[in-house]
N, C-alpha and C positions, 0 to 999 in steps of 0.2 A: 706609741700605741702598741699594746700587747699583740704578740703573734698568735697566741692561743687563747681560747675562752677558758679552758680548764685543763690543768695538768695534774695527774695523779702521781704522787710519790709514795712508793711502798718503802718500808724501812725508814720512814721520815724521822724517827727518834734516834737512829743510829749515828755513828761517828760521821759518816759521809752524808747520810740522809739529812742530818740537821744542817749541814753546810749547803746542801742543795736547796733546802727550804728557803734560805735567805737568798741564795744566788740566782734561783730561777724565778723569783718574784716578778722581775720586770717583764718576763716573757709571757705571762698569762694574767688574765683578769682574776682568775681564781686558782689557788693551789689547794688541792685536796690532799691532806696529810693522812697517810694510812699507817696504822700500827695496832698492836695488841692491847695497848693501854691508852686511856684518854690523854690528850695533850693538854698542857697547861694553858697559858694565855695564847689566844689565837689573834693574829693580825687581822685587820678588816678584810683583807683579800684571801684569807685562809678559811678552810672548813676541814672538819675531821671525819674520818671513817674508821671506826674501831672494830676490828675483826681479826681473825686468825686466817692466814693464807690457806690453811688446810680446809677451811670451810668454803666449799665451792660456791654455794648460793650467795654468801656474803661477799666473797671476792668478786664475783661477776657483777653484783649490784654496785660495788665500789667503782667499777670501770664505766658505769653509765654516765653519759654526757661529758666524757673526757675526750680531748683532742689528741692527747699524748700520754704515755705512761713512762715514768722513770722508775724502773723496777730494781730497787736496791734492798728489798726485803728477803727474808729467808734465813737459814742458819748462817751465822757470820763466820764460823770456823768449823774445823773438824769436831764432831760431837757424835752422840748416839745415832745409829742408822735410822731409827724411827723418826727422829727429829729432822734429819736431812730429807728423808723420804716425804714426810708430811709438809714441811714448810718450804723446802727448796724445790723438790721435784713436783709434787702434787700442786703446791702453791703456784708455781710458775705455769703449769698447765692451766690452772684456773685463771691466771692473769691473761694468758693468750686466748682462752675461750671467751673471756669477757671482752677482750679487744675485738675478737671476731664477731661476736653477737652484737656489739654496740658500735661497730664501724670505726674503731680506733685504728689508725693507719701507721702510727709511729710509736716504737718502744725503744728505750735506752736501757740496756741490761748490764748490771754489774757482775761481770764474770771475774775470773781470778787467774793469777799465775799458777795456781794449783791445777788448772786444766792442762797445763803443759809442764808441770813441776818436776817430772822425772828425767827431763833432758839434763845433761851435765851442765853445771854452772858455767864452765868455760866455753861451752858450745855456742856458736853464733847461729841462731835459728831465725827463720823468716816467718812471715804470716802463713806460709803454706806448710810449715812443719807439722808432722803428725801429732795428734793429741797424745799426751802421756800423763794422765792424771797421777798425782802423788798421794791421793787419799780418796776416801768416799766423798768428801766435800768437793774435791776436784772432779770426781765422776759426775756429781750433780751439776757442776758448771758445764761440763761437756754435754750433758743431757739437754740443758736449756739452750746452749748454743745450737745444737742440732734441732731442737724444737723450734727455735726462731727461724731456722732455714726452712723447715717444713711450712710454717705459717706464712713465710714470704712466698714460697713456691705455690702453695694452694690458695692463699687468701690475699696476697699482696700487702701483708703487714710488714713494714720495714723495721728492722732492728739494727741498732748499733750495739754490738757486744764489746764492752770495755774490759779487757783482761788487766785488771788492776793488780799491780805488784805490791806496792806499799804506799800508803797514804796516811800521813800523820801531820800535825801542825808543823813539825820540822824533822829533817832526817835525823835518826838516832846516832848514826855513825857514818864514817866515810864510805863503807861498803854499800850502805843503803842509797847512796847518791845515784848509782846506775839505774835503780828501779823506782826512784822516788817520784810520786805524783803529789804536788801540793794541792791543798784544798781548793785554792783559786783555779788551778788548772783543771781540776776535776769538774768544777762548776762550768768552766768554759767549754 
């Protein structure tokens, strides 16, 4: 029996989002796939919401009737500031506003190693290490982590921020092994 009625996945067409699409299917009666382009074939338990995260009204509408949001959408890497601002920063604010307005109490957010990327590679850091973004992309991840804390403190919206280091079908080299997150582990 599914745990949720409906889960929204932003960035559902991306490398990790497409894995979550399959992996989260047993957890919900309906998976709402969100992206900027229409999805191809939908499984019987899937529905789509086509919009840009920068569009506040459309983003908030996509959160309606959802029990949880898996927020993997936004700029996937360092790029032009306007793109980061619109899709990652504004878009994430829109997601949290939608969650607040529609009573969604759980968000899983794809943060990144870039939120702490300026620590030396050899340094052993803990979860309480200060943020040290290594790019504007990393700054956007710090912003959303802070935003998630605000929405917990003010509105009781629980967020798991996943600082993903590297996630590919297989590790590319030996060095990647220390930071590797398999697709299966990401879904779990």
